[in-house]
N, C-alpha and C positions, 0 to 999 in steps of 0.2 A: 150624749154627755161631748162625744163630739163633735157635734154639729157637719158627719159628713169630712170629718178632720183623717188625713188616711191612717193606722196605728201606727208606722214607721217614726212618721215625726210628731205623736203623742207622744209613745215613745221613746225619742231624743228627748223630747222639754224634759222628764220625767228624769231619765243617766243625766243631761247634764245641768239640768236646776238654771237656764240661764239668768240672768237678772235684771241686765239690757241685750235686744234685739232689736237688731236695723234687718228690711226686707229691700231689697234692690229688684226692678226690675224695669222693661223700655214698657212704652205703656201699653196697656191692653192687653198685659198678660196673667193675669189675679195678683195683683198684688192689697187691692184692700178686702178681696175675698177669702186670702190666705190669713189675713186679721183678723176677720171677724170670728175662722175658723180662729185660734187661738187664742182671740178672748172669749169665747165658747168655751173654750176645753180648759184651757190654761189656768188652773182655779190654787195660784199661789199661800192662799189663806193673807192676803194682803189689798189693799187698790191696788190697782194698775195703770201707769201711765198715757196715751197713748200724744205721742207728736206726726201731723199731721203736716209734713211740707213738702205734697202735695198742689201748691198753687194754683193748680187751672187745673185741677179736678178735685177740690176739696170735698173731703166732710164736717170734719172741723173747723167752719168759722166758713167764711164768702170768700170767695176768688179776689185772689192777690194777697190774699194773708197766711204764715202762716201759724198754726194754732193747734190747743194740746184741749184734752179733756182728764180725768178724772174719773177710773171703773171703779168704785164701790161695792158695784151689785153684779147679778148674773145679764151675763148682754144676752142683751134683746133686738137687736140693731141701734141704727146708730139715729132715730132717731127721741127716742128713748137721752143721748147725752148730750148733759149739758157743755158749751163750751166753758172751759173755763179762761183762757188768754189767748190771745192773736197777737202779732207780729207784723204789721202790712211790710209791703215789699213795693207795690208801684206798680205790678208786671204777674202777666199769668206763667212768665215764665226767670230762673237765672238768667234767663239768657241777656245780655247790656247790663248784668248787675251784683255782678256772681259772688264782688265783696260786702253790698249790703245784704244778698240772701244767705252767705255764711250766717253773717252776723246776728239776724234776724234768728236766722236756722237756732243759735250760741244763746240769743235769749229766752227763746222757746224754751232749750234743753232745758240751759236751768231752775225756770219755772219747776218743770217737770219735774228733773230731778232731787230739789225742793221736797215737792209734795210727794214723794213716794220714789223705793227705790226699788219700783221694777217698773221699766217702761219699753212697749214699743214705738216705734218708729217707720213711719212710713215713707219714703221719697217719690221726686217727681220721675217722669221718663228718659227726663234724659238719659242716656247711658252710654251716649256714641259718641262719640270724637276725641281729640281731646278736653272741652270744654266741659265734656260728660263727662269721663275720667279725673280728668280734672276735678268738680266736685262733687263726684262719688268720693273719690278718694282723699279731699278733706273734711268730710260730711264724717267720714268714718272715724280720721284721726280728734275730732270735735265729739262725739257720741261714746267713742270704743267701749262698743258694741262687746260683751261675751260672745254673741253665738250671729250667726249674719247668712239670713233663709234668698240667697241666690234665682230668682222665680225667669228660666227661659224658655222658647221654644226653641234654639237649636245650642247654640255655644254662642249668644252674641254676647255675651259677659263675661267669654274665658279674659279677654285682653283686662280686659279690668280686674278681674278674679289674679293675674297670676306677678298685678303690683300687690297683692292688698295680704303684708306677712305675718303671723304668728295671730293670724284673726279665723276662728275655727267655722266654715262655711259651707252650709250645705245645702247645695243642690237642690232646688226642687221644680218639676215639670210645670212649665204654662197649663194652667187652665184651658182643657176644652172644650171649656163654657164659656169663655171668652168672648167676645163676638171687635174683631176691631171700632173704632168704631171714627168714621172722618169726622174731616174739621169741620163742618157744619155742625156735626152732634154733637161735639167735644162743645162750641160755641155756645149751642143751645142749651145745653147742661146750666152751662156761667150763667149761660139770661136765669134762668131759673131757680138759682141760689141768687143771685144779686136778689133779684123780684121778691125773693122769700126776706131778705135778709132788710133791705130796703119799705116792707111793705106795712108797719104803721111807725115810717117817717115822720116828723115834722121838719119843719123849715127852722132852724137856726142862727141868729147873728151874730157877726163877730169883728169887732176893730181890727182893722191891722197895724196899731199901733200897740198890739195887745197881748196878739200872736206875734209867731215867727212861720216865716216862712218856708219852709225845704223840697226840693225834689227828687224823688223815688222813681230809679225806672231808667229805664234807656233815654225816654227825651233828657234826660236829668244830668248827666255825667257827672257835671261839676258837682249838684246840687243847688243851683240857682239859677229861681225862677222867674222869667218875665210876668210880667207883672201885664203883660196880656187879655184883657177880659173874651174877646174869641176866640184865644186858645185854650182858655180853662175852663170853660160852662160846657156840664156835666164831665170832670171830668172825676175820680171816683181817686178820695182822700183819705189819710190816716187823723182822726184826732188824737192830739200827745196830751200827757201832760208833765209838767217839770219832772219827770221821773223818766220818760222817756218810754214807759208804758202807752198803747194805742189801746180806748178807749174806747173806740167805736171807731167805723167808719163814716163816712157822707159822699154827697156827690157836691161839685159846686155850684150854686146855681145862678150866682148871681158876684160881682164884681164894680161895685161901686166905688172907685176910687178919685172919688168929689167930694164922697161920705166916707171915704177909705173905712168900708164895708165889706165884709162876705157876710154871703145868706150861702150856708150849705146843710143840704135837708137829711135830714141823719134818726137813728134809734133814740141817740141817746138825750136825753131828756134836763139831763143840766152841762151845761157846758162850761159853767162856771169854773174850770177845773183844766179848762185847757187851753194849753203854753205853745205849743205847737200848729203846725194843721200842715201835715205833708201831701202834697203833689203827688199823684203819682200817673204812669204813662200810658195809661187806658182814657178811656169815659163808657159809660153809659148809659142810656143805652148805643149800641152800636152802634155809627154810623153805616155801619155795614150788613150789619141786617134790619136797622132800621123796628124793632120792636120799640110794643110802645113800652114807658117807664112810668115810673109812681107820679 
C-alpha cells in the first residue's frame, strides 16, 4: 500500500487529511519520488490532480511547459498518466521571466482545481537566493496548500521556511537514493523528452497575417519578436488558441517573409484553431549538444 513511504508520513496524511499538497526541494532531493509515493499511498477515494512545475525536468508534458494530469486509478508510474493540459513558458527555468512563469502556473493550477478538489504540486529546484525565495513564496500564495513537504539535505530550506506563515510544514530528509545529476545529464534528459514528444510530428504551415507572434522566456522580455529567420529557426514554440490555451508545442522550421508563412513541426494535426504562436527562448536540438532532431 505505502510503496516504501515512511509510516510516519502515511500517518500524517491520514491525520491531517490535506486537500492541497505542495512539495519543495532543491534539484535531485527526491521530490518526484515523494510524489510517486504519495500517489501510491494516498487514496482519498476521489481523483487527484498533479501539477508539474519543474519545467526543466518535467514528467507531465515536454520541457518548457507546466503540465497537469488527473489520477483516477491506482498509480503505477508516469507512463500510464495522460497529460490533461500544459502551459508553455518558453524556457527550462523561471529565471528571466518570473512573472510569465507564475502566470502560467496560475493558469494550470486553475485547470487542476476545476477538475479535482485534491491535488499535489511539484516545484522547480530553484530554492536559493532572492529569486528562489521570491518564486517559492509567491507560488505558495498562488497554490494555497494545506500541507507543505519540505525536502532538504541539510538545512538549505530553512531561510525560506522561516518566511512562510501559518502553513503546516513537514520537513523530510532528502532521499538517499537520489544522485545529483550533472548539467549534461539534465540536458540529456530534456533531449530525450523532446525527442519523445516530437516523434510523430508533421510539418504544418501558418499564415503570418492570421496569427499573432509573441515571445516568451528571457530572450523576449518585452514580448516583441524580431522576424529574423536566422534567429528563429528550430525555436521551440507554443501553439495557442483564442482562449490563450496551449494546444501543443512545435519547432519553427521555416519563416518565409516573402510568402508570409511559418512552417512548424508539431504533433498537432489540426492547426485551424491556432491564433497565437509563442516563440520560446531555446532551440532544439540544442546547438551545444548537437543531438539529432526529428
